[in-house]
VEXDREN-2710 file (C-alpha; in Angstrom, 1 decimal):
% VEXDREN-2710
k/r/px/py/pz
1/MET/63.2/-174.4/138.4
2/PHE/64.8/-174.5/134.9
3/THR/66.8/-177.6/133.3
4/LEU/70.2/-176.6/131.5
5/LYS/68.2/-176.5/128.5
6/ASP/65.8/-173.9/129.1
7/ALA/69.2/-172.0/130.2
8/PHE/70.9/-173.0/126.7
9/PHE/67.4/-171.3/124.9
10/ALA/67.4/-168.4/127.1
11/PHE/70.7/-167.6/125.7
12/VAL/69.7/-168.3/122.1
13/PHE/66.7/-165.9/122.5
14/ILE/69.3/-163.4/123.7
15/ALA/71.0/-163.7/120.6
16/LEU/68.4/-163.7/118.2
17/LEU/66.4/-160.3/120.3
18/THR/70.2/-158.5/119.6
19/LEU/69.9/-159.4/115.9
20/VAL/66.7/-158.3/116.2
21/GLY/67.5/-155.1/118.1
22/ARG/70.5/-154.2/115.4
23/PHE/67.9/-154.6/112.6
24/ILE/64.9/-152.0/114.5
25/LYS/67.9/-149.8/115.3
26/GLN/68.8/-149.8/111.7
27/LYS/65.6/-149.1/110.5
28/VAL/64.5/-146.2/113.0
29/SER/66.8/-143.0/112.8
30/TRP/65.8/-141.2/116.0
31/LEU/67.6/-144.8/117.5
32/GLN/70.3/-144.0/115.5
33/LYS/70.5/-140.3/116.5
34/LEU/70.3/-141.7/120.2
35/TYR/73.4/-143.8/120.0
36/LEU/71.4/-146.4/121.8
37/PRO/73.4/-150.0/122.0
38/GLU/71.8/-152.5/120.3
39/SER/71.5/-154.5/124.0
40/ILE/69.0/-151.9/125.3
41/VAL/67.0/-151.9/122.3
42/ALA/66.8/-155.8/122.6
43/GLY/66.3/-155.6/126.6
44/VAL/63.2/-153.5/125.7
45/LEU/61.8/-155.3/122.8
46/ALA/62.2/-158.4/125.4
47/LEU/60.3/-156.7/127.8
48/LEU/57.6/-155.6/125.6
49/LEU/57.2/-159.3/124.3
50/GLY/57.0/-160.4/128.1
51/PRO/54.0/-160.6/130.6
52/GLU/54.6/-156.9/131.4
53/VAL/53.4/-156.1/128.2
54/LEU/52.3/-158.5/125.7
55/GLY/51.0/-160.7/128.3
56/ALA/49.2/-158.3/130.0
57/ILE/47.6/-157.2/126.8
58/VAL/46.2/-160.7/126.0
59/THR/44.7/-161.3/129.4
60/ASN/43.1/-158.4/129.5
61/LEU/41.4/-159.0/126.5
62/PHE/41.0/-163.1/126.0
63/GLY/41.7/-164.1/129.8
64/SER/44.6/-165.9/131.7
65/ASN/44.2/-169.0/129.8
66/ALA/45.0/-168.0/126.4
67/VAL/48.0/-168.2/124.4
68/LEU/50.8/-165.8/125.1
69/SER/49.0/-164.4/127.9
70/GLU/52.5/-164.7/129.7
71/GLY/54.3/-163.1/126.5
72/LEU/56.4/-164.6/124.6
73/PHE/58.6/-166.1/126.4
74/SER/58.1/-169.2/128.9
75/GLU/58.9/-169.2/132.8
76/PRO/62.2/-170.8/133.3
77/ILE/63.5/-168.9/130.3
78/ARG/62.4/-166.0/132.0
79/LEU/64.1/-166.9/135.5
80/VAL/67.4/-167.8/133.4
81/TRP/67.2/-164.2/132.8
82/SER/66.4/-163.0/136.2
83/GLN/69.1/-164.8/137.3
84/SER/72.0/-163.9/133.9
85/SER/72.7/-160.6/135.0
86/GLY/74.4/-161.4/138.8
87/VAL/76.1/-163.5/137.0
88/PHE/77.8/-162.3/133.9
89/ILE/78.5/-159.3/135.3
90/ASN/81.4/-160.8/137.2
91/VAL/82.8/-161.7/133.5
92/VAL/82.4/-157.8/132.7
93/PHE/84.4/-156.5/135.5
94/ALA/87.0/-159.1/135.5
95/ALA/87.9/-158.4/132.1
96/LEU/87.9/-154.9/132.4
97/PHE/91.8/-154.4/133.1
98/LEU/93.0/-158.0/131.5
99/GLY/94.8/-156.8/128.6
100/GLU/95.9/-153.6/129.3
101/SER/99.2/-152.1/130.0
102/ILE/98.7/-150.8/133.7
103/PRO/101.2/-148.1/134.0
104/SER/102.3/-146.9/137.7
105/LEU/100.1/-144.7/139.9
106/ARG/102.6/-142.0/139.5
107/ASP/102.3/-141.9/135.9
108/ILE/98.5/-142.3/135.5
109/TRP/98.3/-139.2/138.0
110/GLN/100.4/-137.3/136.5
111/LYS/98.5/-137.4/133.1
112/ALA/94.9/-137.6/134.4
113/ALA/94.7/-135.9/137.9
114/PRO/92.1/-133.4/137.1
115/GLN/89.7/-135.7/135.1
116/VAL/90.6/-138.2/138.5
117/VAL/89.5/-135.2/140.5
118/PHE/86.7/-134.4/138.2
119/GLY/85.1/-138.0/137.9
120/GLN/85.6/-138.7/141.6
121/THR/84.0/-135.1/141.9
122/LEU/80.8/-136.2/139.7
123/ALA/80.5/-139.6/141.4
124/TRP/80.4/-138.2/144.9
125/GLY/78.3/-135.3/144.5
126/GLN/75.7/-138.2/143.1
127/TYR/75.3/-139.7/146.6
128/VAL/75.4/-136.3/148.2
129/THR/72.2/-135.0/146.5
130/GLY/70.9/-138.8/146.1
131/ILE/71.0/-138.9/150.0
132/LEU/69.6/-135.6/150.7
133/VAL/66.7/-135.9/148.3
134/THR/65.8/-139.2/149.7
135/MET/66.4/-137.9/153.6
136/LEU/64.1/-134.6/153.0
137/VAL/61.7/-135.5/150.3
138/LEU/61.3/-139.2/149.4
139/THR/61.2/-141.3/152.7
140/PRO/59.1/-138.4/154.5
141/LEU/56.9/-137.9/151.6
142/PHE/56.9/-141.4/149.8
143/GLY/57.7/-143.8/152.6
144/THR/60.7/-144.3/150.5
145/ASN/63.7/-146.8/151.4
146/PRO/66.6/-144.6/152.4
147/ILE/68.9/-147.0/150.6
148/ALA/67.3/-145.1/147.4
149/GLY/69.7/-142.5/148.3
150/ALA/72.9/-144.6/146.0
151/LEU/70.2/-145.0/143.3
152/ILE/71.8/-142.3/141.4
153/GLU/75.4/-143.2/141.4
154/ILE/74.5/-147.4/140.9
155/ALA/72.3/-146.5/138.3
156/PHE/74.3/-143.3/136.5
157/GLU/78.1/-144.0/137.0
158/GLY/77.3/-147.7/137.0
159/GLY/75.1/-148.1/134.3
160/HIS/72.6/-150.9/133.3
161/GLY/75.3/-153.8/134.2
162/THR/76.0/-152.7/137.9
163/ALA/72.2/-151.9/138.4
164/GLY/71.1/-155.4/136.9
165/GLY/74.0/-157.2/138.4
166/MET/72.6/-155.5/142.2
167/ALA/69.2/-157.3/142.1
168/GLU/70.7/-160.1/144.5
169/THR/71.9/-157.1/147.0
170/PHE/68.8/-155.2/146.6
171/SER/66.6/-158.1/147.6
172/GLU/68.7/-159.5/151.2
173/LEU/68.5/-155.9/152.6
174/GLY/64.7/-155.9/151.3
175/PHE/64.7/-153.2/148.8
176/THR/63.1/-155.7/146.1
177/GLU/62.2/-152.6/144.1
178/GLY/65.6/-151.0/143.8
179/ALA/66.7/-153.5/141.2
180/ASP/63.7/-152.1/138.9
181/LEU/64.5/-148.2/139.8
182/ALA/67.9/-148.9/139.3
183/LEU/67.8/-150.0/135.8
184/GLY/65.0/-147.5/134.8
185/LEU/67.3/-144.8/136.1
186/ALA/70.3/-146.5/134.1
187/THR/67.9/-145.9/131.1
188/VAL/66.9/-142.2/131.9
189/GLY/70.9/-142.1/132.5
190/ILE/72.3/-142.9/128.8
191/VAL/69.4/-141.2/127.0
192/SER/69.8/-138.0/128.8
193/ALA/73.6/-137.9/128.8
194/ILE/73.3/-138.5/124.6
195/ILE/70.7/-135.9/124.3
196/ILE/72.0/-133.4/126.6
197/GLY/75.7/-133.8/125.4
198/THR/75.1/-133.1/121.8
199/ILE/73.1/-129.8/123.3
200/LEU/76.3/-129.1/125.2
201/ALA/78.3/-129.9/122.1
202/ASN/76.4/-127.1/119.6
203/TRP/76.6/-124.6/123.1
204/GLY/80.4/-125.2/123.2
205/ARG/81.2/-124.6/119.4
206/LYS/79.1/-121.1/119.4
207/LYS/80.5/-120.1/122.7
208/GLY/84.2/-120.9/121.2
209/TYR/84.7/-123.4/124.0
210/ILE/85.9/-126.1/121.8
211/SER/89.1/-125.6/120.4
212/THR/89.9/-128.8/118.6
213/VAL/87.2/-129.8/116.3
214/SER/88.5/-130.1/112.7
215/HIS/85.5/-131.5/111.2
216/GLU/82.3/-132.8/112.1
217/ALA/82.4/-135.8/113.9
218/GLU/81.2/-139.0/111.8
219/GLU/78.3/-141.1/113.3
220/PRO/79.3/-145.0/112.9
221/ASP/77.6/-147.1/115.0
222/ASP/80.7/-148.7/116.4
223/LEU/83.1/-146.8/118.8
224/PRO/86.5/-146.7/118.9
225/GLU/88.5/-148.2/121.6
226/LEU/90.5/-146.1/123.8
227/HIS/93.6/-147.1/123.2
228/SER/95.1/-150.7/122.3
229/GLN/98.3/-152.5/123.3
230/GLU/98.3/-154.6/120.1
231/THR/101.8/-154.4/118.5
232/PRO/103.6/-156.7/116.3
233/GLN/105.7/-157.1/118.9
234/VAL/103.6/-158.5/120.7
235/ARG/101.8/-160.5/118.2
236/ARG/105.2/-162.0/118.0
237/ARG/105.8/-162.6/121.6
238/ARG/102.4/-164.0/121.7
239/ALA/103.2/-166.4/118.8
240/ARG/106.7/-167.8/120.5
241/LEU/104.5/-168.5/123.6
242/MET/101.3/-170.3/122.0
243/ARG/103.7/-172.3/119.8
244/ASP/103.0/-175.8/121.7
245/LEU/100.1/-174.8/123.6
246/LEU/97.5/-176.6/121.9
247/ILE/94.2/-174.4/122.5
248/ASP/91.9/-171.9/120.6
249/PRO/92.8/-168.3/121.9
250/LEU/89.3/-167.7/122.8
251/SER/89.4/-170.8/125.4
252/LEU/92.7/-169.7/126.9
253/ASN/91.2/-166.1/127.4
254/LEU/87.8/-167.4/128.8
255/GLY/90.1/-169.5/131.1
256/PHE/91.9/-166.2/132.3
257/VAL/88.4/-164.5/133.3
258/GLY/87.9/-167.5/135.1
259/ILE/91.1/-167.2/137.1
260/ALA/90.5/-163.5/137.5
261/ILE/87.1/-164.4/139.2
262/ILE/88.0/-167.0/141.3
263/LEU/90.9/-164.5/142.7
264/GLY/87.8/-161.9/143.7
265/TRP/85.9/-164.8/144.8
266/LEU/89.2/-165.9/147.6
267/ILE/89.3/-162.3/148.1
268/LEU/85.5/-161.7/148.9
269/GLN/85.7/-164.9/151.0
270/ILE/89.0/-163.7/153.1
271/LEU/87.4/-160.2/153.6
272/THR/84.3/-162.0/154.7
273/GLN/85.8/-164.0/157.2
274/ILE/88.2/-161.1/158.5
275/GLU/84.6/-159.6/159.1
276/ALA/83.1/-162.2/160.9
277/LEU/85.8/-163.0/163.1
278/THR/86.2/-159.2/164.3
279/TRP/84.3/-156.1/163.8
280/GLY/81.2/-158.4/162.6
281/LYS/81.3/-160.1/165.8
282/THR/79.2/-157.1/167.3
283/GLY/76.5/-157.4/165.0
284/PHE/77.9/-154.7/162.1
285/GLN/78.3/-157.1/158.9
286/LEU/78.8/-155.2/155.4
287/MET/81.0/-158.2/153.5
288/ILE/78.1/-160.3/153.6
289/TYR/76.0/-158.0/151.4
290/VAL/79.0/-157.1/148.9
291/PRO/78.5/-158.3/145.5
292/LEU/81.7/-160.5/143.7
293/PHE/81.9/-158.4/140.9
294/PRO/84.5/-155.2/142.4
295/MET/86.3/-158.4/143.4
296/ALA/86.6/-159.9/140.0
297/LEU/87.9/-156.8/138.7
298/VAL/90.6/-156.0/141.5
299/GLY/91.3/-159.9/140.3
300/GLY/91.9/-159.0/137.1
301/ILE/94.2/-156.3/137.8
302/LEU/95.9/-158.6/139.8
303/LEU/95.9/-161.2/137.2
304/GLN/97.1/-158.6/134.7
305/LEU/99.8/-157.4/137.1
306/PHE/101.5/-161.1/137.4
307/MET/101.2/-162.0/133.8
308/GLU/103.0/-158.7/133.1
309/ARG/105.6/-159.6/136.0
310/ARG/106.4/-162.8/134.6
311/GLY/106.5/-161.8/131.1
312/LEU/103.2/-163.7/130.0
313/SER/100.7/-160.4/129.2
314/PRO/100.9/-161.2/125.4
315/LEU/99.0/-164.9/126.2
316/ILE/95.8/-162.1/127.0
317/ILE/94.7/-161.0/124.3
318/GLU/93.4/-157.8/124.3
319/PRO/90.5/-157.2/121.7
320/LEU/89.3/-161.2/122.7
321/MET/89.1/-159.5/126.1
322/LYS/87.1/-156.8/125.0
323/ASN/85.3/-159.1/123.0
324/ILE/84.3/-161.1/125.7
325/ALA/83.3/-158.0/128.3
326/GLY/81.1/-157.1/125.6
327/VAL/79.2/-160.1/124.8
328/ALA/79.0/-160.7/128.6
329/LEU/77.7/-157.4/129.4
330/ASP/75.4/-157.7/126.3
331/VAL/73.5/-160.8/128.2
332/VAL/73.8/-158.2/131.1
333/VAL/71.7/-155.4/129.8
334/VAL/69.3/-157.8/127.9
335/ALA/68.5/-160.2/130.6
336/ALA/68.2/-157.3/132.8
337/LEU/65.8/-155.0/131.1
338/ALA/63.7/-158.1/130.1
339/SER/63.5/-158.5/133.6
340/ILE/62.2/-155.3/135.1
341/SER/58.8/-154.9/136.8
342/LEU/56.5/-151.7/135.2
343/SER/54.3/-152.5/138.1
344/VAL/57.3/-151.4/140.5
345/LEU/58.1/-148.5/138.7
346/GLY/54.6/-147.2/138.2
347/SER/53.9/-147.2/141.7
348/ASN/57.5/-145.8/142.7
349/LEU/57.1/-143.0/139.9
350/ALA/57.0/-140.1/141.5
351/PRO/60.2/-141.4/143.6
352/PHE/62.1/-142.5/140.5
353/LEU/61.4/-139.2/138.7
354/ILE/62.5/-137.0/141.4
355/LEU/65.8/-138.7/141.7
356/SER/65.9/-138.8/137.4
357/VAL/65.9/-135.0/137.7
358/VAL/67.7/-134.3/140.1
359/GLY/70.8/-136.6/138.8
360/ILE/70.7/-135.2/135.3
361/THR/70.5/-131.4/137.2
362/TRP/73.8/-132.4/139.3
363/ASN/75.6/-133.7/136.3
364/VAL/75.2/-130.9/134.3
365/LEU/75.7/-128.3/136.3
366/ALA/78.9/-130.2/137.9
367/PHE/80.0/-129.9/134.1
368/LEU/79.6/-126.7/133.4
369/TYR/80.6/-124.6/136.6
370/LEU/83.1/-127.6/137.9
371/ALA/84.8/-128.7/134.6
372/PRO/86.3/-125.2/133.7
373/ARG/87.5/-125.1/137.3
374/LEU/89.2/-128.1/137.9
375/ILE/90.5/-129.2/134.6
376/PRO/93.0/-126.4/133.0
377/THR/93.7/-127.5/129.2
378/TYR/91.0/-128.5/127.0
379/TRP/88.1/-128.5/129.6
380/PHE/85.1/-128.9/127.5
381/GLU/86.4/-132.0/125.9
382/ARG/88.0/-133.7/128.2
383/GLY/84.9/-132.7/131.3
384/ILE/82.1/-134.2/128.6
385/GLY/83.8/-137.2/128.5
386/ASP/83.7/-137.4/131.8
387/MET/80.2/-136.2/132.0
388/GLY/78.8/-138.7/129.7
389/GLN/79.9/-141.4/132.0
390/SER/78.7/-139.9/134.8
391/MET/75.1/-140.3/133.0
392/GLY/75.4/-143.3/130.9
393/VAL/78.6/-146.1/130.5
394/THR/81.9/-145.6/129.4
395/ALA/81.1/-145.8/125.7
396/THR/79.1/-142.8/126.4
397/GLY/81.8/-140.7/127.4
398/ILE/83.8/-142.0/123.9
399/LEU/80.6/-140.9/122.2
400/LEU/80.5/-137.5/123.5
401/LEU/84.6/-137.3/123.4
402/ARG/83.7/-137.9/119.4
403/MET/81.6/-135.1/119.1
404/VAL/83.8/-132.4/120.0
405/ASP/87.1/-134.0/119.1
406/PRO/87.2/-136.6/116.8
407/ASP/90.9/-136.3/116.0
408/ASN/91.8/-136.6/119.9
409/ARG/94.2/-133.5/119.7
410/SER/93.3/-132.8/123.3
411/GLY/94.8/-136.2/124.4
412/ALA/91.3/-136.5/126.2
413/PHE/91.1/-140.3/125.0
414/GLU/94.0/-141.1/127.1
415/SER/93.7/-138.9/130.3
416/PHE/90.0/-140.0/130.1
417/ALA/92.0/-144.3/130.0
418/TYR/93.9/-143.7/132.6
419/LYS/91.2/-142.0/134.4
420/GLN/89.6/-145.7/135.0
421/LEU/92.2/-147.1/137.1
422/PHE/92.0/-144.5/139.7
423/PHE/87.8/-144.5/139.1
424/GLU/86.5/-148.1/138.7
425/PRO/87.8/-149.8/141.8
426/ILE/86.0/-147.7/143.6
427/VAL/82.7/-146.2/142.4
428/GLY/81.5/-146.7/138.7
429/GLY/80.6/-150.2/139.9
430/GLY/83.8/-150.8/141.9
431/LEU/83.9/-151.2/145.9
432/PHE/82.0/-148.5/147.1
433/THR/79.1/-148.8/144.9
434/ALA/78.6/-152.5/146.0
435/ALA/78.7/-151.4/149.5
436/ALA/76.7/-148.3/149.6
437/PRO/73.5/-150.1/149.8
438/ALA/74.6/-152.2/152.9
439/LEU/76.2/-149.1/154.2
440/LEU/73.2/-147.3/154.2
441/ALA/71.0/-150.1/155.6
442/LYS/73.1/-150.3/158.4
443/LEU/74.6/-147.1/159.3
444/GLY/71.7/-145.0/158.0
445/SER/71.5/-142.0/155.9
446/LEU/72.8/-139.3/158.5
447/LYS/76.5/-141.3/158.7
448/VAL/76.3/-142.1/154.6
449/LEU/75.9/-138.7/153.8
450/LEU/78.5/-137.9/156.4
451/ILE/81.2/-139.8/154.7
452/THR/80.4/-139.4/151.2
453/GLY/79.9/-135.3/152.0
454/GLY/83.6/-135.8/153.7
455/LEU/85.2/-137.6/150.4
456/LEU/83.1/-134.8/148.2
457/VAL/84.7/-131.7/149.9
458/PHE/88.4/-134.2/150.2
459/TRP/88.0/-134.7/146.1
460/LEU/87.3/-130.9/145.5
461/PHE/89.8/-129.6/147.9
462/MET/92.2/-131.6/145.6
463/GLY/91.2/-129.7/142.6
464/PHE/90.9/-126.1/143.7
465/PHE/94.4/-126.8/146.1
466/VAL/96.5/-129.5/146.1
467/LEU/96.2/-129.8/141.8
468/LYS/96.1/-125.7/141.8
469/SER/99.4/-125.3/144.0
470/THR/101.2/-127.7/141.8
471/GLY/100.1/-125.8/138.6
472/GLN/98.2/-128.8/136.8
473/VAL/94.4/-126.6/138.0
474/ARG/94.4/-123.1/136.7
475/ARG/90.8/-120.5/137.5
476/LYS/88.6/-120.4/135.1
477/GLN/89.7/-117.3/132.7
END
């Protein structure tokens, strides 16, 4: 049990750890070169100062009753952290599209179709390779739970936030070690994405595949936003709308996030009830294992569309919404990494390493072979951004884009941004990501492999035949 005071100090510690993480990153050059977010540095520091490392060292040297035998943080603090990821991930996804102008799906498809196809191919390929290696190697040799087949996509496409936010789902399905493995894989993914992406960028320059570089990309700590809707006209409309509102803009936007989460909760409850009254009577239940955060994303999209229709969208302040999501994501990452069980990773080291190698290999080979064949122009610049996202997080993809196209001459940033609307609601933390562990538990690996394999074939067909016939994809030259 913990009290409100424990929760308060748990988040105070997260804030302090983030500041220390920033200081460490400034002083350690190799951390700067890896572009690791401060939240990851802070989370690893919290893990080192907890019972898994510091506590274990003190216990071995001085006994279990010694000071710091449980680490620097009390048990109530750690309990708050263990539950924080599953809560704050809802804020991250609810705010994802709030403040973003959502164009028609037709316009999005025309501008971003090749990257939608390539991104979807990467995601479904992660399921196919993950399930195959789990069926053929991990389960027969190591007795690994079949749900591990979804870990590559959850960790690589979803990142630390999704991996930490699905801890409760893994526990409910009897795969308690899944959250620790997913968080470990997410760390491997983001580090390998930056290292391999940097190597590929240098290789691409030497081969002449990069045609947009006018100067070497700078190395600031903060990555640029994809785009901003903030214009003087929007600010004037907002000023008129808020003239008689006696509320702080931050509080107002937190309220919009709350509405999006409530909408997502209502959608989830409705779907759960529909399932209970229909196919759920046969014993096949899926929605009870689906977490709230993908529905919160849908709730955010619905709220944004409603606000645009009513002419109230300027009340949603895009920079504030990104800050709210950023703070929530920092909490998710720090708390999730601080709660990793190293003993679980150690006891599952072989499956962990195999999944890491398989995931990295698929993404790199898909980039080298499929990107030039599916993306008609500037394939290297546009493809490497998708590869970075598919191994880390969105910011990783933007970082790799900046390395090869610092002036955005290829237009890859816009295509990358539009692609998210066809991408995030389904995979990368979307509906299928959330449902995949339950599908594997209920349907079995073979059926889910057929589903994901069929979707992989569908997107490859879209790229090689449908888009090619419309002139959006050409053969590799």
